C-alpha positions in Angstrom: 38.7 0.2 20.0 36.5 3.3 20.4 33.5 3.3 22.7 31.1 5.7 21.3 28.3 5.0 24.2 29.2 2.7 26.7 26.9 -0.7 25.6 25.2 -3.2 28.2 27.9 -5.4 28.2 31.3 -5.3 28.7 32.8 -5.7 24.8 35.5 -8.5 24.1 38.8 -6.8 24.0 39.4 -6.1 20.2 42.7 -4.8 19.1 42.7 -3.1 15.8 45.6 -3.6 13.4 47.1 -0.9 11.6 44.5 0.3 8.4 41.5 -1.5 10.2 38.1 -0.9 8.6 36.1 1.1 10.8 32.7 -0.5 11.4 29.7 0.1 14.1 28.7 -2.5 16.1 25.0 -2.4 18.1 25.4 -5.7 20.4 21.5 -4.8 21.1 19.2 -6.3 23.8 18.2 -9.3 25.4 20.8 -12.0 23.6 22.3 -9.7 21.3 25.1 -8.5 23.6 26.3 -12.1 24.0 26.3 -13.4 20.1 27.8 -9.9 19.7 30.0 -11.2 21.7 31.0 -14.6 20.7 31.0 -13.2 16.7 33.5 -10.5 17.7 35.9 -13.1 19.5 35.6 -15.0 16.3 36.6 -12.3 14.0 39.5 -11.4 15.7 40.8 -14.9 15.9 40.2 -15.1 12.2 42.4 -11.9 11.6 39.6 -9.8 10.7 41.2 -6.3 10.3 37.9 -4.1 11.9 37.9 -1.3 14.3 34.8 -1.5 16.0 32.7 1.2 17.7 30.3 0.0 20.0 27.2 2.4 20.2 24.1 1.6 22.1 20.5 1.0 20.4 17.4 -0.5 21.3 15.7 -1.0 24.4 17.9 0.9 26.6 17.4 3.9 24.7 13.5 3.5 24.5 13.5 3.8 27.8 15.7 6.7 28.3 13.1 8.5 26.5 14.4 8.6 22.7 11.5 7.0 21.0 13.4 6.1 17.6 15.8 3.6 19.7 18.7 5.5 18.2 20.5 8.0 19.9 22.7 11.2 17.7 25.9 9.7 18.7 24.8 6.1 16.8 24.2 7.9 14.3 27.2 9.6 13.9 29.0 6.6 13.5 27.2 5.0 11.2 27.6 8.2 8.8 31.3 7.5 9.4 31.6 3.9 8.9 29.0 3.3 6.4 28.3 -0.4 8.1 26.7 -1.7 11.0 26.7 -5.0 12.4 23.6 -5.2 14.8 22.4 -7.6 17.2 18.8 -8.1 17.8 16.9 -5.5 19.6 13.7 -5.2 21.8 11.2 -2.8 20.6 9.0 -1.7 23.9 5.3 -2.6 23.3 2.7 0.4 23.3 3.3 4.0 23.4 5.0 5.6 20.4 8.0 3.4 20.1 8.9 2.8 16.6 10.6 0.2 15.1 14.3 0.6 14.9 14.9 -1.8 12.3 12.4 -0.1 10.1 13.7 3.7 11.2 17.3 2.5 10.2 16.1 1.2 6.8 14.3 4.2 5.9 16.6 6.8 6.9 19.8 5.4 5.8 17.9 4.2 2.1 18.7 0.4 2.8 16.3 -0.6 0.7 17.1 -4.1 -0.3 16.8 -7.0 3.0 18.9 -10.2 1.0 18.3 -13.1 2.9 20.0 -16.4 1.9 18.7 -19.5 3.1 20.0 -22.5 2.5 19.9 -26.4 3.8 22.9 -27.7 5.9 21.9 -31.1 5.8 22.8 -33.8 6.5 24.4 -32.1 9.5 22.1 -29.9 10.2 18.3 -31.6 10.4 15.8 -30.4 7.5 13.6 -31.9 5.3 14.5 -29.9 2.3 18.1 -31.0 1.9 18.6 -29.4 -1.7 17.5 -26.0 -0.6 19.5 -22.9 -1.5 17.3 -20.0 -2.0 18.3 -16.1 -1.7 15.2 -14.3 -0.5 15.3 -10.3 -1.7 12.7 -8.3 0.2 12.0 -4.7 -0.6 12.7 -2.9 2.7 11.2 0.7 2.7 7.5 0.5 1.2 4.3 -1.6 1.4 2.4 -1.9 4.5 5.7 -1.2 6.0 5.5 2.5 5.3 3.9 2.2 8.8 1.0 5.0 7.5 -2.0 4.1 9.9 -5.1 5.9 11.3 -7.9 5.0 13.3 -10.7 6.6 11.6 -14.1 5.3 13.4 -15.0 3.8 16.2 -14.9 0.5 14.2 -12.3 1.0 11.8 -8.6 1.4 11.4 -6.4 1.5 8.2 -3.0 0.8 7.0 -2.1 2.3 4.0 -0.3 0.0 1.4 2.2 2.2 -0.7 4.0 1.0 -3.9 6.2 2.6 -6.1 7.1 2.6 -9.4 10.9 3.8 -8.6 11.1 1.3 -5.3 9.9 -1.3 -7.2 12.2 -1.0 -9.9 15.3 -0.6 -7.8 14.5 -3.8 -5.6 13.9 -5.8 -8.7 17.0 -4.3 -10.5 19.0 -5.2 -7.6 17.5 -8.6 -7.8 18.5 -9.5 -11.3 21.8 -7.9 -10.6 22.5 -10.4 -7.8 21.6 -13.1 -9.7 23.6 -12.3 -12.6 26.8 -11.6 -10.3 26.2 -14.9 -8.5 25.6 -17.0 -11.3 22.0 -17.4 -10.2 20.0 -18.9 -13.0 16.1 -17.7 -12.1 14.1 -15.0 -10.6 10.9 -15.4 -9.3 8.7 -12.8 -8.3 5.7 -13.1 -5.8 2.7 -10.8 -5.6 -1.2 -11.1 -5.0 -2.4 -8.9 -8.1 -5.3 -10.6 -8.6 -7.0 -8.6 -5.9 -4.4 -6.0 -5.5 -4.6 -5.4 -8.9 -2.9 -1.8 -8.8 -0.2 -2.0 -6.3 0.8 -5.5 -6.7 0.0 -4.8 -10.2 2.3 -2.3 -10.4 5.2 -4.4 -8.6 4.3 -7.2 -11.5 4.3 -4.6 -14.5 7.8 -3.3 -13.4 9.3 -7.3 -12.7 8.2 -7.6 -16.6 9.7 -4.8 -17.6 13.2 -5.1 -16.0 13.1 -9.3 -16.7 13.3 -8.1 -20.3 16.9 -6.3 -20.3 17.7 -9.9 -18.7 17.2 -12.5 -21.1 19.7 -14.8 -20.0 17.7 -15.4 -16.7 14.8 -17.5 -16.3 12.0 -15.7 -15.0 8.3 -16.5 -13.2 5.8 -14.9 -11.5 3.4 -16.6 -9.0 0.7 -15.5 -6.9 1.9 -15.3 -2.9 -0.6 -17.7 -1.2 0.2 -20.2 -4.2 4.0 -19.3 -4.1 4.7 -19.7 -0.5 2.5 -22.8 -0.1 5.0 -24.5 -3.4 8.3 -22.7 -1.4 7.2 -24.8 1.4 6.5 -28.1 -0.8 9.3 -27.8 -2.9 12.1 -25.0 -2.0 14.8 -26.6 -4.2 12.9 -25.3 -7.2 13.1 -21.9 -6.2 16.8 -19.9 -7.0 16.1 -16.1 -6.4 12.8 -14.7 -5.3 11.8 -11.0 -5.0 9.1 -9.7 -3.4 7.3 -6.7 -1.4 8.0 -6.1 1.9 5.9 -7.9 3.5 5.4 -10.9 2.0 9.3 -10.9 1.8 9.3 -10.5 6.0 7.1 -13.5 6.0 8.6 -15.4 3.2 11.9 -15.1 4.8 11.3 -16.4 8.3 9.1 -19.5 7.1 12.8 -19.9 4.8 15.1 -19.6 7.3 13.3 -21.8 9.9 13.0 -24.6 7.2 16.8 -24.6 6.8 16.7 -26.2 10.4 16.5 -23.1 12.7 15.8 -19.4 12.4 18.9 -19.1 14.7 21.2 -19.8 11.4 19.4 -17.2 9.2 22.0 -13.8 8.3 20.4 -10.4 7.2 21.8 -8.3 4.8 20.8 -4.8 4.7 21.8 -2.4 1.9 21.6 0.4 -0.2 22.8 3.8 -1.2 23.3 5.2 2.4 25.6 2.0 3.8 25.0 -1.8 5.0 23.4 -3.0 8.2 24.4 -6.8 8.7 22.2 -8.8 11.3 20.5 -12.0 12.3 17.0 -12.5 11.2 15.8 -13.5 14.9 14.6 -11.0 17.4 16.0 -10.5 20.8 14.7 -13.3 23.0 14.8 -11.8 25.9 13.2 -14.9 28.3 16.1 -17.1 26.5 18.6 -18.1 29.5 22.0 -17.1 29.3 24.4 -19.1 27.1 22.1 -20.4 25.3 21.4 -19.0 22.1 23.0 -20.0 18.6 25.4 -16.8 17.2 25.5 -18.5 14.1 22.6 -16.1 12.6 24.9 -12.9 13.4 27.9 -14.8 12.5 26.8 -15.3 8.8 25.9 -11.9 8.6 29.2 -11.4 9.8 31.1 -13.1 7.0 28.7 -11.1 4.6 29.9 -8.0 6.1 33.5 -9.0 5.6 33.1 -9.8 2.0 31.3 -6.2 1.6 34.7 -4.6 3.2 36.5 -6.8 0.7 38.2 -9.0 3.1 37.1 -12.5 1.3 40.1 -14.5 2.9 39.1 -13.6 6.3 35.4 -14.1 5.4 36.3 -17.8 4.0 38.3 -18.6 7.0 35.6 -18.0 9.3 32.9 -19.7 7.4 35.0 -22.6 6.6 35.7 -22.7 10.8 31.8 -22.8 11.0 30.9 -25.3 8.7 33.7 -27.5 10.4 32.1 -26.9 13.9 29.1 -28.2 12.7 30.7 -30.9 10.5 32.1 -32.1 13.7 28.7 -32.1 15.5 29.4 -29.3 17.8 25.8 -27.9 18.0 23.7 -25.6 20.1 20.6 -26.4 21.5 18.2 -25.1 18.6 20.1 -27.6 16.0 20.9 -30.5 18.2 20.0 -33.5 16.9 21.3 -37.6 16.2 23.9 -35.8 14.1 25.1 -34.0 17.7 28.3 -34.9 19.4 28.5 -32.4 22.1 25.7 -30.1 22.7 27.2 -26.3 23.4 25.9 -22.9 24.7 26.9 -19.6 23.1 30.4 -19.1 24.4 31.5 -23.0 23.9 30.1 -22.9 20.1 32.1 -19.8 19.4 35.3 -21.3 21.3 34.4 -24.4 19.0 34.5 -22.5 15.8 38.1 -20.5 16.9 39.5 -23.8 17.3 38.9 -25.1 13.8 40.1 -21.9 12.1 42.0 -23.0 9.2 40.5 -26.3 8.8 38.3 -26.7 5.7 35.0 -28.8 5.4 34.4 -32.3 4.2 30.8 -32.9 3.7 30.3 -29.1 2.9 31.8 -27.1 -0.2 34.5 -25.0 1.2 34.1 -21.2 1.0 36.2 -19.5 -1.6 38.9 -17.0 -0.4 39.0 -14.8 -3.5 37.4 -11.9 -4.4 34.0 -12.5 -7.3 35.5 -11.4 -10.6 32.4 -9.3 -11.2 31.5 -7.9 -7.6 28.3 -6.7 -6.9 27.4 -3.1 -7.7 24.1 -0.9 -6.9 22.3 -0.8 -9.7 21.2 2.6 -11.0 17.2 3.4 -12.0 16.3 3.6 -15.8 17.1 7.0 -16.6 14.9 7.2 -19.4 11.6 7.3 -17.6 8.3 7.1 -19.9 6.6 9.9 -20.6 4.0 11.1 -17.8 0.4 9.7 -18.6 -2.6 12.2 -19.1 -4.3 12.6 -15.6 -7.7 13.6 -15.5 -9.5 14.1 -12.1 -12.9 12.6 -12.4 -14.6 12.0 -8.9 -13.6 11.5 -5.3 -14.3 9.3 -2.6 -15.7 10.8 0.3 -15.1 8.4 3.5 -17.7 9.3 6.7 -18.3 7.8 9.9 -21.6 7.1 10.0 -24.2 5.0 12.3 -27.7 6.4 11.8 -29.4 3.9 9.7 -29.6 1.9 6.3 -27.2 2.4 3.2 -30.1 3.5 1.5 -30.8 6.4 4.3 -27.4 7.4 3.6 -27.4 7.3 -0.2 -30.6 9.4 0.5 -29.0 12.1 3.0 -25.7 12.7 0.6 -27.9 12.9 -2.8 -29.8 15.8 -0.9 -26.6 17.6 0.4 -24.9 17.3 -2.8 -24.5 20.4 -5.5 -27.1 19.8 -8.2 -24.0 20.9 -10.5 -21.3 18.4 -9.3 -20.2 14.9 -9.6 -23.3 12.5 -8.5 -23.4 9.7 -6.2 -22.7 7.0 -8.3 -21.8 4.0 -5.2 -21.4 3.2 -1.5 -19.0 0.4 -0.1 -18.6 -0.6 3.7 -15.1 -3.0 3.9 -15.1 -2.8 0.3 -18.5 -4.3 -0.2 -21.0 -2.6 -2.2 -24.0 -1.4 -0.3 -25.5 0.6 -2.6 -27.2 0.8 -5.0 -28.8 -2.7 -5.1 -26.8 -3.8 -2.2 -27.6 -7.2 -0.1 -28.8 -6.8 3.3 -27.3 -9.6 4.6 -23.8 -7.7 4.5 -22.4 -6.8 7.8 -21.6 -3.2 7.9 -19.8 -0.5 9.9 -19.4 2.8 10.7 -17.1 3.4 7.7 -18.5 4.2 4.4 -16.8 4.8 1.2 -19.3 7.2 -0.9 -18.1 7.5 -4.6 -19.0 10.7 -6.8 -17.8 10.9 -10.4 -18.5 12.8 -13.3 -16.9 12.9 -16.7 -14.3 15.6 -15.4 -14.4 16.9 -12.0 -12.7 20.2 -10.6 -10.9 20.8 -7.3 -13.3 23.4 -6.7 -16.5 20.8 -6.9 -14.9 18.8 -4.7 -14.2 21.5 -1.9 -18.1 22.2 -2.6 -19.4 19.0 -2.3 -17.3 18.5 1.1 -18.7 21.7 2.4 -22.4 20.5 1.7 -21.5 17.0 3.1 -20.2 18.9 6.4 -23.4 21.1 6.5 -25.4 18.2 6.4 -24.0 17.0 9.5 -22.3 14.4 8.2 -18.6 13.4 9.2 -16.4 12.7 6.4 -12.9 11.5 7.9 -11.1 11.1 4.4 -10.9 11.8 0.6 -9.2 9.7 -2.0 -9.4 11.8 -5.5 -10.3 9.5 -8.2 -8.0 9.8 -11.4 -7.8 8.2 -15.1 -4.2 8.0 -16.5 -4.5 7.9 -20.2 -8.0 7.2 -19.7 -7.4 4.1 -17.5 -9.0 4.2 -14.4 -6.2 4.8 -11.3 -8.7 3.4 -8.8 -10.4 0.1 -8.0 -13.8 -0.6 -9.4 -17.0 -1.1 -7.5 -19.3 -3.9 -8.2 -21.2 -3.4 -11.7 -18.7 -0.3 -12.8 
């Protein structure tokens, strides 16, 4: 075992065998070190041929002044191994601290977050005994792009980014996963009845990719109905693919529905490697030797499969299932089925004692590799011809609190060049307030002022902005308005 950076705990003495696969291990914060220790004890006892390289990431690195939470030594190890087993980490509140998870996913191109969620009933109490779903979440885009601005005294914004390539990549991954894992149905959840352009693009790409997999049943649901229906009837879902934020929320809900969020393992995978972790946080206030290591253990099982050690993965999985069957449970899953309530360390010892046994009430894990291993899909090489893109206007956002919408419109019209685009609409928080606004509409100091014409040049927009500034109006951002093959590439206001 090598040590790239001394972790916050004394690691288990893992003795690699000759030819062992190097893997990076980050114990993390809070309960992370103890559940990592528990998992490594099980892996060694099961005969996992891995050579851990321990690195420190998370709170101790933040506190040392690295706002990313990841030192250069950790990046070097991850680049070398391509595999990271990571305990949960704590992101300090306030300041310029970034989310380590988001940073890792984006830097390494881990665009797919795969979260299997199944019921372990009757051993683990659940209201949904037939639940067996895999949630595949886009990992890099959406609101998690992290592009935020405070623009006025009243208003802050977060940009939602959905790209065609990012959508195709995650959706194609979901279909390939379903095909290779023998899954029958892929459901897409979006909110394109409201976000018609962003979520609409994700829906559009889903339909295009789905046409290439006629053997797989497909369905598209509005996210609010879809989540409500999932909570009521999760057994009717098989594979679900979603944009980032929706997938984050649904996968945590689904994990809790299985009996405990502590049972949830997570795979982050892409062209830059693979990251395996529990879905829960670091729980820094939880007493020691209480946490359930199952989420990280199930992630480690997937790691073993990823590096081709399927027999060891099956050996660990089956011992874990037998432990649950025997009623050896941590506090979070304790119920009338519990024979003995144990802590973190005792649970890991119970799994080790059961290595070599197979479960009776659960289907035993297969030791053989799948006949068709999962491969990362490639994007469609034949992209459509670029659309005819025409600039037809600009939304000018201004910080203004000196009067009514009519007064703002008058000031803008007086300032605008005669030969440039014309003011056609003003909205506040997305609601049209001019012309013919409703005086009951709540207005803040953040106004979107739309100027349009049949065609507009960049020079005309520059002249408009200069005139607006000369009139003493504080413009804080602009968004150009384009049509693509005659179709508006921007949301329309009322009456347009």
